[in-house]
C-alpha positions as a Markdown table, in Angstrom:
| # | Residue | x | y | z |
|---|---|---|---|---|
| 1 | Met | 4.9 | 26.4 | 19.8 |
| 2 | Ala | 6.8 | 23.0 | 20.5 |
| 3 | Glu | 10.1 | 22.4 | 18.7 |
| 4 | Cys | 10.5 | 19.6 | 16.8 |
| 5 | Leu | 14.4 | 18.1 | 17.3 |
| 6 | Leu | 16.3 | 16.0 | 14.8 |
| 7 | Thr | 17.0 | 12.9 | 16.1 |
| 8 | Gly | 19.7 | 11.3 | 13.8 |
| 9 | Gly | 21.3 | 11.5 | 10.6 |
| 10 | Ile | 21.1 | 9.0 | 7.7 |
| 11 | Ser | 24.5 | 7.6 | 5.7 |
| 12 | Ile | 24.8 | 6.1 | 2.6 |
| 13 | Asp | 26.6 | 2.8 | 1.2 |
| 14 | Cys | 27.0 | 0.6 | -1.9 |
| 15 | Ser | 24.1 | -1.4 | -1.2 |
| 16 | Asn | 21.8 | 2.0 | -1.2 |
| 17 | Leu | 22.9 | 2.9 | -4.9 |
| 18 | Lys | 22.4 | -1.0 | -6.2 |
| 19 | Ser | 18.5 | -0.4 | -6.1 |
| 20 | Val | 15.9 | -0.8 | -8.8 |
| 21 | Gly | 12.5 | 1.0 | -9.2 |
| 22 | Gly | 9.0 | -0.3 | -8.5 |
| 23 | Val | 6.7 | -2.5 | -6.8 |
| 24 | Ser | 5.8 | -6.2 | -7.2 |
| 25 | Lys | 2.9 | -7.0 | -9.1 |
| 26 | Thr | 0.8 | -8.7 | -6.2 |
| 27 | Phe | -0.6 | -6.8 | -3.1 |
| 28 | Tyr | -2.7 | -7.3 | -0.4 |
| 29 | Ala | -5.6 | -5.4 | 1.3 |
| 30 | Val | -7.5 | -5.1 | 4.2 |
| 31 | Ser | -10.3 | -3.1 | 4.9 |
| 32 | Leu | -8.7 | -0.6 | 8.1 |
| 33 | Ser | -11.9 | -1.4 | 10.0 |
| 34 | Asn | -11.1 | -5.4 | 10.4 |
| 35 | Leu | -7.0 | -4.6 | 11.4 |
| 36 | Ala | -7.4 | -5.0 | 15.3 |
| 37 | Ser | -3.9 | -4.4 | 16.0 |
| 38 | Tyr | -0.6 | -4.4 | 15.1 |
| 39 | Thr | 2.5 | -4.7 | 16.7 |
| 40 | Glu | 5.5 | -2.2 | 15.9 |
| 41 | Ala | 9.0 | -3.3 | 17.1 |
| 42 | Ser | 12.3 | -1.3 | 16.4 |
| 43 | Gly | 10.7 | 0.6 | 13.5 |
| 44 | Phe | 9.4 | -2.7 | 11.7 |
| 45 | Ile | 5.6 | -4.1 | 12.1 |
| 46 | Thr | 6.0 | -7.6 | 13.4 |
| 47 | Asn | 2.6 | -8.8 | 13.5 |
| 48 | Ile | -0.7 | -7.8 | 12.1 |
| 49 | Val | -3.9 | -9.3 | 13.8 |
| 50 | Leu | -7.3 | -9.2 | 12.0 |
| 51 | Asp | -10.8 | -9.1 | 13.7 |
| 52 | Ala | -12.6 | -12.3 | 13.8 |
| 53 | Tyr | -13.9 | -13.9 | 10.6 |
| 54 | Thr | -12.1 | -11.3 | 8.5 |
| 55 | Lys | -9.2 | -11.7 | 6.5 |
| 56 | Val | -6.8 | -10.1 | 4.0 |
| 57 | Tyr | -7.3 | -10.0 | 0.1 |
| 58 | Lys | -4.9 | -10.7 | -3.0 |
| 59 | Phe | -4.5 | -8.8 | -5.6 |
| 60 | Val | -2.5 | -9.9 | -8.7 |
| 61 | Gly | -1.9 | -7.7 | -11.8 |
| 62 | Gln | 0.9 | -7.1 | -14.6 |
| 63 | Lys | 4.3 | -7.2 | -14.0 |
| 64 | Arg | 5.5 | -3.2 | -14.2 |
| 65 | Gly | 1.4 | -2.5 | -13.7 |
| 66 | Asn | 1.6 | -0.9 | -10.2 |
| 67 | Ser | 3.1 | 1.7 | -8.6 |
| 68 | Lys | 3.7 | 3.7 | -5.3 |
| 69 | Ser | 4.5 | 6.8 | -4.2 |
| 70 | Val | 4.9 | 8.8 | -0.9 |
| 71 | Asn | 4.5 | 13.0 | -0.8 |
| 72 | Gly | 5.6 | 14.7 | 2.0 |
| 73 | Val | 2.6 | 17.4 | 2.7 |
| 74 | Val | 2.6 | 20.8 | 4.8 |
| 75 | Gln | 0.0 | 22.6 | 5.0 |
| 76 | Ala | -0.9 | 26.2 | 5.8 |
| 77 | Gly | -1.6 | 25.7 | 9.5 |
| 78 | Ala | 1.6 | 24.2 | 9.9 |
| 79 | Asn | 0.5 | 20.9 | 9.7 |
| 80 | Lys | 2.6 | 18.2 | 8.0 |
| 81 | Phe | 2.0 | 14.3 | 6.9 |
| 82 | Phe | 2.8 | 12.0 | 4.6 |
| 83 | Glu | -0.1 | 11.6 | 1.7 |
| 84 | His | 0.3 | 7.9 | 0.7 |
| 85 | Val | -0.2 | 6.9 | -3.0 |
| 86 | Phe | -0.9 | 3.5 | -4.1 |
| 87 | Val | -1.9 | 2.8 | -8.1 |
| 88 | Gly | -2.9 | -0.5 | -8.3 |
| 89 | Lys | -3.9 | -2.0 | -12.4 |
| 90 | Leu | -6.1 | -5.1 | -12.1 |
| 91 | Tyr | -7.6 | -7.0 | -14.6 |
| 92 | Ala | -11.6 | -7.6 | -14.0 |
| 93 | Ser | -12.7 | -10.4 | -16.1 |
| 94 | Thr | -16.2 | -11.7 | -14.3 |
| 95 | Pro | -19.1 | -10.0 | -12.3 |
| 96 | Ala | -17.5 | -11.2 | -9.4 |
| 97 | Asp | -14.2 | -8.9 | -10.1 |
| 98 | Asp | -16.6 | -5.9 | -11.1 |
| 99 | Ser | -17.9 | -6.6 | -7.6 |
| 100 | Val | -14.6 | -6.7 | -6.0 |
| 101 | Ile | -13.9 | -3.4 | -7.6 |
| 102 | Glu | -17.3 | -1.8 | -6.6 |
| 103 | Asp | -16.2 | -2.7 | -2.9 |
| 104 | Leu | -12.4 | -1.3 | -3.4 |
| 105 | Met | -14.5 | 2.0 | -4.1 |
| 106 | Thr | -16.3 | 2.3 | -0.7 |
| 107 | Thr | -14.0 | 1.1 | 2.0 |
| 108 | Asp | -10.8 | 2.5 | 3.3 |
| 109 | Val | -8.1 | 0.0 | 3.2 |
| 110 | Val | -4.8 | -0.6 | 4.2 |
| 111 | Ile | -2.8 | -2.1 | 1.8 |
| 112 | Phe | 1.0 | -4.4 | 1.8 |
| 113 | Asn | 3.3 | -4.1 | -1.0 |
| 114 | Lys | 6.7 | -5.5 | -1.6 |
| 115 | Asp | 9.0 | -3.2 | -3.9 |
| 116 | Asn | 11.7 | -4.4 | -6.5 |
| 117 | Asn | 14.5 | -4.4 | -3.8 |
| 118 | Gly | 13.1 | -7.3 | -1.0 |
| 119 | Gly | 11.2 | -4.5 | 1.1 |
| 120 | Trp | 7.7 | -4.9 | 2.8 |
| 121 | Phe | 5.9 | -1.7 | 3.4 |
| 122 | Ala | 2.4 | -1.0 | 4.9 |
| 123 | Tyr | 0.2 | 1.8 | 3.1 |
| 124 | Gly | -2.7 | 3.4 | 5.4 |
| 125 | Leu | -1.7 | 1.8 | 8.2 |
| 126 | Glu | -3.4 | 4.4 | 10.8 |
| 127 | Asn | -6.2 | 6.2 | 8.8 |
| 128 | Gly | -6.8 | 3.9 | 5.5 |
| 129 | Met | -6.6 | 4.6 | 2.2 |
| 130 | Glu | -9.6 | 5.8 | -0.4 |
| 131 | Val | -10.0 | 5.3 | -3.7 |
| 132 | Thr | -9.6 | 8.7 | -5.4 |
| 133 | Ala | -9.6 | 7.8 | -9.1 |
| 134 | Tyr | -10.7 | 5.1 | -10.9 |
| 135 | Ala | -10.2 | 4.2 | -14.7 |
| 136 | Gln | -11.0 | 1.7 | -16.9 |
| 137 | Thr | -10.3 | 2.4 | -21.1 |
| 138 | Ser | -10.1 | 0.6 | -24.3 |
| 139 | Gly | -9.1 | 2.8 | -27.2 |
| 140 | Thr | -9.3 | 1.8 | -31.1 |
| 141 | Glu | -5.6 | 0.4 | -30.9 |
| 142 | Ala | -4.9 | -3.4 | -30.2 |
| 143 | Ala | -2.0 | -2.4 | -27.8 |
| 144 | Thr | -4.4 | 0.0 | -25.7 |
| 145 | Asp | -4.4 | -0.8 | -21.7 |
| 146 | Thr | -7.6 | -2.6 | -20.4 |
| 147 | Ser | -6.9 | -2.6 | -17.0 |
| 148 | Asp | -9.1 | -1.5 | -14.2 |
| 149 | Thr | -6.7 | 1.2 | -12.7 |
| 150 | Leu | -7.5 | 2.2 | -9.1 |
| 151 | Thr | -5.6 | 4.8 | -7.2 |
| 152 | Phe | -5.6 | 4.9 | -3.4 |
| 153 | Thr | -4.6 | 7.5 | -1.4 |
| 154 | Gly | -4.5 | 8.3 | 2.4 |
| 155 | Gln | -2.8 | 10.7 | 4.9 |
| 156 | Glu | -0.8 | 9.9 | 7.8 |
| 157 | Lys | 1.7 | 11.2 | 10.3 |
| 158 | Lys | 4.6 | 8.7 | 9.2 |
| 159 | Lys | 6.5 | 7.1 | 6.2 |
| 160 | Pro | 4.6 | 3.3 | 4.8 |
| 161 | Arg | 5.5 | 1.4 | 7.8 |
| 162 | Arg | 8.3 | -1.5 | 7.0 |
| 163 | Leu | 7.1 | -5.0 | 7.5 |
| 164 | Asn | 9.5 | -7.5 | 9.3 |
| 165 | Leu | 6.5 | -10.0 | 10.4 |
| 166 | Thr | 7.1 | -13.0 | 12.2 |
| 167 | Gly | 7.3 | -16.2 | 9.8 |
| 168 | Gly | 8.2 | -14.2 | 6.9 |
| 169 | Asn | 5.8 | -11.1 | 5.4 |
| 170 | Glu | 4.2 | -13.3 | 2.1 |
| 171 | Ala | 4.0 | -16.1 | 4.4 |
| 172 | Lys | 2.0 | -14.2 | 6.8 |
| 173 | Leu | 0.0 | -12.4 | 4.4 |
| 174 | Glu | -1.1 | -15.5 | 2.8 |
| 175 | Ser | -1.7 | -17.2 | 5.9 |
| 176 | Leu | -4.6 | -14.4 | 7.0 |
| 177 | Leu | -6.0 | -15.0 | 3.0 |
């Protein structure tokens, strides 16, 4: 069996302690099959290229509605990987919105999102993320959550990749809409 060696350490400073949990209400998604390539330099994704005539799509929900998590998974056969989970809360209010939700249910996507500390990340960059849970409910209370809640899950060899796109992360993603 090949030995995997430790290659570095991690330190901490005050900026690490002064951080806020949560992610932006806005996320971007592209079908995995439409992502032609990407460039990685010094641990950051610096460019993404889409297939011709395809684009990134923008989704906006309510503040504090979206969430993300990354879980390390260890399988019995010694396989180890990272499970990326992104929960998006959207408000479908038209038949066209309903159609988009239906499309999301059937395609593998890559999701781009900013955390509340200004860091941008790509989830599912190699294998994509699929919807593993969906809910749209309403109860008897007027304050009941009426959003369409989609849980995207993907298995990757690496943690979500950090973005440092040429021209700025949001500007680059907006240019691909």
